[in-house]
N, C-alpha and C positions, 0 to 999 in steps of 0.2 A: 732959422733951421730946428728941429725944436733938440728937446739936453737926450733924448733917446738916440737920435738917428746919430749923434755925435758920439755918442755911449757906443751903437751899435759899427759903427766906422774906426772907435780905438781896438775894437775886439777884433777885427776885420785885419786889424795891420799889427796884429799880435796873431793876427792867424797867419799870414803873411812873413810873417820874422818866424813861425812855429817851423815852415815850412822849409826853413832854412834849417835851422839850428837838426832836423830830421834827418836832414843830408848826412852829419855829423856823429847822427848816433842816438839822439836824444828825443824822447817822443815827442808827439801834437804836447801836450799839459807839459815838460820841461821846456820844453821850447816856450810857452807864452808865460809861464814863469820866469822863466827868464830876462823874458821883452820885459815884463812887467817892471818888473826889476831894476834894470838895467837904465828905463826911463825915470823910475824916482829917485834912485839916487840916492835913495835911505831906507831905512828899515819902512817895509810895508806890516798892516796884521794881515792876519791868515782870511779874515772877514772885506778888509778890503780886494786882495790878490784875490777870492772869490769872487767879484766884482765887477774887477779889472778883465780876470784870463775863464771870467763865463763860466768857470766849474764850481763845484760848495767845498768847502771846508774839507770835509771827513776823502773828497776826493784829493784834492791837492798837500793834502796829512801825507798821505803813503812816497805820493811823488819829492816832493819837502825834505822826505827823511833819506831818499835817494840818492839826493842833490844837494842832504848835508851829510851821507859819505863821502861822494864823492871831493866835498869842498866847493862847492862851488858855492849852496850858498850857505848858511847860519843862524841855526833859530835861535831870538831873543828875548826874554822877557823883560819889561819892564819896570820898575818897581809904582808900588799901590796902581798900578793894571793889569787886570787877568786875561788880557789878552796876548796871543802867541803873534810877535814881530816876523816877517825875516830879511835875511840883507845878504847881500849882493856878495862875493868874495871874489875877487877876481876881475879877469874883463873875458872877453869872445873867443879871444883868443888860448887862453888860457882854460877853460872852459870845452876847446875845440882839444887842445891835449890832456888832458881830464878823461876827454870820455875813448879816445882812440885807446889812451892809453889799459883803461878797463874793458875796455872792451878784446884786445888784444888780450891781456895777462889771461883773463876767466877762457878762453880759447884756447891758449898756451897752458893752462894748470889741468882744462878736461881732457888735452890730447896728453899732455905728460901722465895723468893717469892711466889714459884709455889704451897705454902703450905697457906702461905698469902689468897690465890686466892681460895684457894680450901676451907678453912676460909671459909669465905664469902660466897660463893656457899651450906655449910654444914647449915647457921645460913639461909638460906631462905627457907629451905625443913622442917616440919612437924618433930618432934619427933619420935620416932624409936625406934627398934632395930637395927636394922643397921645405923641406923646413928651415934647410941652411935658406937656402933664398928668401923667404920670406925672416926669418931674424937679418940675414944682413940686411932686405930691406926696412924692417920697424928698424936698428942702428941707427941707420946712414938717418935717417929720419927724425931719431930722437936728437941726434947730436945737430941737427938744421935746426931744431923746437929748440934745444936749449940756447941756440947759438943765438936764435931771436929773443929768446929769455932776459941771454945778458946782454943784447942792441937797447932792448924793453927799460931794462935796471938804467944805464946810463941816460937813455931818452928823458925817463921819471925826474933824475937829478937838473938835468936843463928849468932853467927860468927863459921862462920872455920877457926880455927887453919892455 
């Protein structure tokens, strides 16, 4: 079997893993980055990561920035080396937890902002039966979203053994 065929098979394996990663909220490129770093179990240069995943360093850079914000990876500069390296931080279960928390927090924050906007809109409308119903709806749902937000804060503190 030729060297190129072996490399192609490795990329296909990373793609299969990326499919799993996508079910927990990561994109295809995120999944391939996580797969490559998990297998290497050591910092990998951006160029090498590009070869392993099939993505250009420019395409990887944006995804790596996002994963770094989540705390999934860390960018590293080595002394006497101009290359940028990426290191996997944590484990796959922790990645799942971070992805779920990130998506849920964003959604909750968007909902809270929307609720505040709708409250302001409703304040400018003359009192009536429909306004009271909608305010009641808004208050009930706002309480539930606030409950979810408190739960997520507790969940964020939990560490996976």
